[in-house]
C-alpha positions as CSV (number, residue, x, y, z in Angstrom):
1,M,29.8,-14.2,86.5
2,P,27.1,-12.6,84.3
3,V,26.9,-13.4,80.6
4,Q,27.8,-10.4,78.5
5,R,26.3,-9.9,75.1
6,V,28.7,-9.4,72.2
7,E,28.8,-5.8,71.0
8,E,26.4,-5.3,68.1
9,D,29.2,-4.3,65.8
10,Y,31.3,-7.4,66.8
11,V,28.8,-10.1,65.8
12,T,30.5,-12.8,63.8
13,V,29.2,-15.7,61.8
14,K,30.9,-19.1,62.0
15,L,30.9,-22.2,59.9
16,V,31.3,-25.1,62.4
17,A,32.5,-28.4,60.9
18,L,32.1,-31.5,62.9
19,W,34.1,-34.5,61.7
20,S,33.6,-38.2,62.8
21,T,36.5,-40.4,63.6
22,P,38.4,-41.6,60.5
23,A,39.2,-45.3,59.9
24,E,42.9,-44.5,59.6
25,V,43.6,-41.6,62.0
26,D,47.3,-41.0,61.0
27,T,46.7,-40.7,57.3
28,F,43.6,-38.5,57.8
29,E,45.7,-36.2,60.1
30,Q,48.5,-35.9,57.5
31,E,46.1,-35.0,54.7
32,Y,44.0,-32.7,57.0
33,A,47.2,-30.7,58.0
34,A,48.9,-30.7,54.6
35,T,45.9,-30.1,52.3
36,H,42.7,-29.1,54.1
37,I,44.0,-26.5,56.6
38,P,45.9,-24.5,53.8
39,L,42.6,-24.5,51.8
40,V,40.8,-23.0,54.8
41,A,43.5,-20.4,55.2
42,A,43.1,-19.4,51.6
43,L,39.4,-18.5,51.9
44,P,38.7,-14.8,51.1
45,G,37.2,-12.8,53.9
46,L,38.2,-15.4,56.6
47,K,38.7,-13.5,59.9
48,G,40.1,-16.5,61.7
49,A,39.8,-20.3,62.2
50,V,40.2,-22.7,65.0
51,A,40.9,-26.4,64.4
52,S,40.3,-28.7,67.4
53,K,40.5,-32.3,68.3
54,A,37.8,-33.7,70.6
55,L,38.8,-35.3,73.9
56,S,35.4,-36.9,74.3
57,G,32.0,-37.1,72.6
58,P,30.8,-38.2,69.2
59,Y,33.1,-36.1,67.1
60,Y,36.8,-36.5,66.3
61,R,37.5,-33.0,65.1
62,M,35.8,-29.6,65.1
63,A,36.7,-26.6,63.0
64,E,35.3,-23.1,63.3
65,L,35.7,-20.7,60.3
66,I,35.0,-17.1,61.4
67,F,33.6,-14.4,59.1
68,D,32.2,-10.9,59.7
69,D,28.7,-11.9,58.5
70,G,26.7,-14.4,56.5
71,D,27.4,-12.6,53.3
72,G,31.1,-13.0,53.8
73,L,30.7,-16.7,54.5
74,G,28.5,-17.1,51.4
75,A,31.0,-15.2,49.2
76,A,33.9,-17.3,50.6
77,L,32.2,-20.6,49.9
78,G,31.1,-19.5,46.5
79,S,34.7,-18.5,45.5
80,A,37.1,-20.7,43.7
81,E,38.9,-21.2,47.0
82,G,35.7,-22.1,48.7
83,Q,34.8,-24.6,46.0
84,A,38.3,-26.2,46.4
85,L,37.7,-26.5,50.1
86,L,34.3,-28.1,49.7
87,A,35.7,-30.5,47.1
88,D,38.5,-31.5,49.5
89,A,36.0,-32.0,52.3
90,G,34.2,-34.4,50.0
91,R,37.4,-36.2,49.2
92,L,38.3,-36.6,52.9
93,Q,34.9,-38.1,53.5
94,Q,35.2,-40.6,50.7
95,A,38.9,-41.5,51.3
96,H,38.6,-41.9,55.1
97,G,35.1,-43.0,55.7
98,V,34.3,-40.0,57.8
99,T,31.1,-38.0,58.0
100,L,31.0,-34.2,58.2
101,E,28.2,-32.2,59.8
102,V,28.2,-28.5,59.2
103,L,26.5,-25.8,61.2
104,T,26.3,-22.0,60.5
105,V,26.1,-20.1,63.7
106,E,26.0,-16.5,64.9
107,E,28.0,-15.7,67.9
108,Q,25.7,-14.4,70.6
109,S,27.9,-13.9,73.7
110,R,31.4,-14.3,75.1
111,I,32.0,-15.2,78.7
């Protein structure tokens, strides 16, 4: 099957968050679902988000936050809602001994 490029007017920018395994999985999961996910949902300009649990590999969780473009992502993170999300990410790291790696990516193709 040939790879198809994403239409020029459909390019999205994503923030990809890669979480390591927490020391206490159950507590982390409760706080992630009750606090962190609602903070993600409140981001202005968010077009969608996907939260996933890893089945293998070096990461425990992955989240993709989808925006129209880099400006939208920047505005969301700079907003009060974005600052609350970033603060909560820091809190989760401290409270649960997890590390968080963040990538900003541009979607190039869909198969």
